[in-house]
N, C-alpha and C positions, 0 to 999 in steps of 0.2 A: 620462508621471509610470510607470517602473519600479514592477516585483515579482517576489518570487518566487512559484514553484505548489510546494507538492514533491506531489506522484500517483505516489498508492498504486496497487501490479498487483493482486498476489489477490482478487479480488471488491470489486476501484474497474475498472482498463484491462482483466484477464481476471476476464471473471463467471464462470466458477468460481477456488476455491483450487484452484491448480496444483498444490499441494504437497499437501496432503488428499489431491489427487487421482494423482499419481502412489506415495503413500503406500499406498493403497489399490490400487491394480496391481500396487508392485513388490517393497512390502513386507511380504506376508502381515499377521498382526492384530493381532500385534506392539506394531505400534504406536496403538493404538492405548489399548492400556497409560500405555502411555506422557505419551498427550492426553487422560487422567483425569487425570494428575496434572501438566500444566498449567493443564488445566482448573477442578481447585479449587487453583490456585496455592503450589503445594506442591517447586514447579521455578517456570524461568525459559524465554524458550523457546527461548532457548540453548542449558542443557539437554537443556533437550523434545528440539527438529530434533537433531544431533550427536546421540544415541543412536537420533532417527527414522530418519535414514540413516543407516547404521550398520547397516541392515536389508532396503538396498536390492540387491535385486539387480539387475539387468540391463544389460545391451551399450552401446557407444556408438548405437549406432543403431536401437536400443528407448529408446534417451534420448530421440529424431533425429524417427525417431515420436510420439512426444509430444507436444512440442515441438508437430510438423504440423497439429494435431486438435486444439489449443485454441483457441478460441475468446473474440476480442475485439472486448472493442462499441463496437457501431458506431456507435456518440458519442464515435469516443477521437481519428480525427484531425481532424472539426470542433472541437476539448477545445484539443488545440494549436493545431490555429491560431489559433481564436481571442485565444489564448492574444499567441500568436506575434504578433498585430494589432495586443494592445497594448501588445507589450513590455515580458511577463514569464515571466519565464523560467522551463520548466519543468525539472521534473528531479522523474529517477523513483524514489524511497526505499520497497525492502524491506523484510518480514520473511524476505525466498523465496526461492530460490535466482539466483543472480547467467546459473546456464546453459539456466534456465529466461526466465528475463524476457529477455536477449541476443532469446536464437534466437528470445520472439517478436516482435516487435517491426519484428525485424529484417523479417517478414515484412511488414509496415508500409509499409517502408524510410522509416520514421523511424527518427536520428540523434536517441540526447538521454541526454541522461548518467544513470547509475547509480551508484546503489550499495541493495548486496545479499548477501545470505551466499553464502561459493567452495565453491558443489560443482565434488571435484576428484574429479579420475576416478583413481584406483586398477591399471585394468590390466586387463581379462577381466567383468567382470559386478561391481566392486568401486567403493565411493564412502568420501570422508567430506566433510566438512563442515567450509571453516577461516570469520572473522570478523575481516576487516578493520575495517570500520568500529563494530568490541564498545566500548561505553563502562561502565567498570564501572561509574556513579552516573548512565546508565539509568534512569531515572523506575518503566519499563513491565520490565526486564529482560532486553531483548531485545537478541536478536543484532544487532543492525545497528539504530542511539540514532538511530532520526528527530529523538530531541530535537537532538541534536549541527546537525547539519547543520541543519536547518532557525533555530539562532541562524547559522546561518557563512551568512541572510544580513544582505550589507550595504547594497541600494536598495530604498525604496521600502514597502510589504505582503506579508506572510508567508498566502497562504495554503494554506490542510492540505487536502485532499481525500484520502479516505476511507471502511474501514469497518469497524476494525477493535484489541483491545488495544495492537498494536503502534505505534498511530497518538496513540494518550491525552498520551503525552511529551509529541510533537509541538504537537500540540489546546495545549495545558495557555499552548505559549507567542507565538503563533498573532495573526493578526491574522484573520482567521475562515478559520472551519472550513466545508465543505462536507461530511456525512455520513449516511455507508448504515449500514445493519448495527449494531453493538455500539456505535462511537465517536459514534451517537445518540443515547442514552441518558446513554452520560462526561458529551458537552459538556448535554446536561438536568440532569444530574445535580446538576454542577458546578458551572454560570449559566460557558456558556462561550458565543460569541457563532455559532451555529453555522444554517446553513439543512436541513431535508433533501433530498437528493439519492434519486432511488429509478434511475438510469444519470447517465453521462454527455451524453446528447443537457439534461438536463435541463439539467447543470449549465452548461451553455451559455448556453445560455440568462439563468439566476439572475447566468451572469457583464458578460456583454453586456449586459443592462437598470445592473447597476451599474456600469459601464462609460459605458454613458450616459446614466451621474447618472439617468436620469426612476426608477428604487426608492431609494436604498436598503437596500445594507445589511440596518440597523442597525430598521429600518423593515417589513422582508421582515423577519424574529426575531417583531417587535411583530407582523405582523401571524397570523403563530403559536405564540402565546402563550396567547390561546385555546384554542388544539386541543391544551395538552400539549406540544410542542415548543418550550418557549424554551430 
């Protein structure tokens, strides 16, 4: 059997939300006012991040130093290896910044397909954001529409691994979800089959168990239903 894994970056592959960390370091405090508008769902992430990146003041070398300090989940490589062994195609789908994602993944030695928002250098310390994967009908109003990427898979089960609002739309059409953070609550509230995970090491264990057919995923869901994790 083959299938597709759509794997989030910020808060999933990267332990931190790298976009927030970047803004905290290089955008002053103005980005937080814009963030509050997004949190209140007054604006979508596309407008939010575009305005925030306009505030960034950092040279290319400073961005490179920032990327070198990103912490990758120690379970990332084993998870990708487990997926490859099961003939599941892994795609990194992020509503974050492609330059950050590619730079961080390059440190791991893995070459995976990536879909993210485009961080474009304008010269000196100025940047802007492009949206090559924007979809006006995206249910999450994200800069990068993950639901479109999830729908593009042609073979086998589609599994979403993520932690936040940009994963909501994809979770609605996935066959199963491994969820952290806000995505757990969203799946539970909307009746979406999922398993809560703390990190990618836990996701690897659960994925392998399912592949061995020792613990089918629907039974894992049922087992957690009494704990409020349906």
